[in-house]
N, C-alpha and C positions, 0 to 999 in steps of 0.2 A: 754170440747171439747175432741172429742174421741181421745184413742190412736192406732194407727196403725200399728206400730213396737215398738214391748215388748220383750225387751234380760231379764232373770232374772238368773246370774251365770253361762252364757253360754261360752261355750268353741268353737272356730274354729279350723276344723281339714284340711287337704288337702291330700288325699291320706295316712290316719294313721298318719303323722305327725301332732303336738298337731302346730297351728300357733299364736294360742292369746288364755286367757282363762282370767276369772273371770270378764266377758261383763255385764253390767246395764245399761240398754239405751232403754227410751223411746223418741220416735216420732211421734208427735200429727199431726192431718189430719191438710191439707194445710202449713205446714211446711219444708222451704228448709233448708236440711242441708250438710252441705260438710264433706266427708271421706276425711281425709288427713294421708299424711304417706310414708315410701319410700317404692321401689320395697319390695316385698317382706315379707312388716308386717301385711298384713292379709284384705286390702282394698277390691281386688275382692273373695278373698274366704270370707267374710264379707257377699258379695253381691251374692255370690253362694249357699251359704246357703239359704240366704231367700229367693230366689228363686227355692227352692230345686234342686239343680245340684249337692248339696255336702250336706250329710244326718247335721242333726243337732243332735245331740248325747248329747255332755250332758249341763246340764241347762234348761231352758226353751226360746225357739224362737216362737215367735205370731205375724206374716203380715195378715193385709186385712183379721182377724177370722180366720185365718187356724193357727192351734198350729203345729207348724213343728217338735216336739218330738214325736207326735202323726199320723203323716200325711202317709196316704195310698200311696202306689204309684201311684196307679190306682186315686187316688183323685188330683194329681200334677195338669194332663190339668187342672181343675176346679180351682184351687189356682192362674195358671199361667193368666186365664180369668181375672184375678181381681188386676195384674201387668202387668204392661208394661218395656219392657226393652230398655237400651239402651246400644250400644256397641259402642266403637272407632273406631272399623273399618266395621260398619255400618251393615256388616252382610246382602245385601239382597241380591236377586237370581236374576245372574245377563245374561239370559237367560231371562227375562219377563221383561215387561217393569212396570212400578210405579203401572198401577190400578193389573196386576195379581201380585203382589208381595203384596200387601196388601190386594186382595179378594184371595188369600192362604190362609195366616192369619184367615181373619175372617169363611172360609169354616173348616179349620182344627181345627177350636174352636165352631163348632155348628148352626153356620148362613147357614141356605139355601136359603130365599129367593133371587132371585135374583136381583128384587125390592129395598130392603133394604140392600142387601151388597153394590149397584151402589152409593144410598143417603148416606152411611156412610161414602164411601173413599171420596165425595162430602166431606162432612164436614169434615172428617180430613186432608185434603187438603188445603179447604179454611183455615182452622187454622193456619197451617202451611207456609202460604204463596205460594202451589205450586198447584194451581188449573189449572193451565195452565199446566202442564207437567204431566196429567192421563195417554198419551200413548208416554212420554218419555222410552226408555231406561237408565239403570243405566249408560253405561258409557258416554251417551251426556249429565249429570246432570255434575256438579261443587262438588267439597267434600262437601260444605257447605248444598248445595241440596240434598244430596242423606243422608248426617245424618239429615235433614229437614226428608225427606221418613222415618227415621229410628223412627224420633220420631212420625212422622204422623201414624206408622206400632204400637208403642207400645201405642197409645193415643186411637186404634180401636174397645177396647171393653170397655169402660169409668174405666179405671182402678182406684182404689184407691191411688196406690203408681204405683211412676216409679224409678226403681232402675237404674242409669246410669254409666257407669264404662270410666271412663275418654271421655266422649264422646266430646270433644272439645280436645285432644291428635293428629289428622292428622289435625288439622285447622289452618289456618292462622290465626295471629291477628285478621283482620276486622270480617274472617268468624264467629271467636269465640263468639266475639260479637253479632253478631246475632245471633247464637245457644242459646247464656245465656239471651238474651232476649225472645226469643223462651218462653224455660224454665220458667221464670220469671212470664211468661205471662200464662203457662199452672198452675202456682204454686198459683196463682190472681188467677183463676176459682176455687180453691180449691183441688189441687191433690198435693199429699205430694210425694216431692223429697229427694230422696237419691243420691249425686253426688259424686262417688270419684273422685279425680283427683289429678297429681302434679303439679299444675298452681296455686302459690298462688297471684299472680298477680289478679287473677280474685277473691279470698278474698277480696282483698283489694277493687275492682272496684265494688262486687257486692255483699256486707256484709251480712252474715246471719252467722247460727250457726254451729258450728264445730268441728268435733266430728276425735280424732287424734288416728289410730294406732301406736304406739310405746312402747317399753320395755314388749313384750309379751303380749299387752292390748290393749284393744279399749276402750277409752274412752273419754268422754266431755275435751275440748283441756282444756288447761291452759294459751295457748299463749295468 
């Protein structure tokens, strides 16, 4: 099975401040992996390093076929076509409807054919159960529906891996379950998912591999 994320002797920094060091991890194709730890322990910093929002300075960081330690700035958009990113606060464009939110991303990543764009939007909305919401504005959607749009957005370019930073953090328990079932369905289709969370109940309800951020490093959980 192919390794999608590989970190060897890595360190994670936030604005020159060392957050975690001695990181050694391999995550394979089709794995669902939880990233747990207290606030400030490095969860978000690791995810930001993996999608090249923070520089990979020490060690070796590889994701979706890209070596982040030698990645040039001009190649970051191509990297992000291979990675889907899901945020806690959705980060939708609230002056545009669902279709416009999704088409904006496709056009920004090089799609030009309007028929192909429309077809891909149909496909991802069908996958997340929002096929009838194409013309809805974000404020007309529930929190769970907004997060489902954000997940659809992450899937647009058929990424190898999804990085999800507390994707259920703003959702009620029932909606959280809906989002988790959707993420597990995506995993079952072969996409690797690395998900940061504070919610330990999720790990009990949807057990999977756990990586822990603690004591200045990030490693396989021993709990």
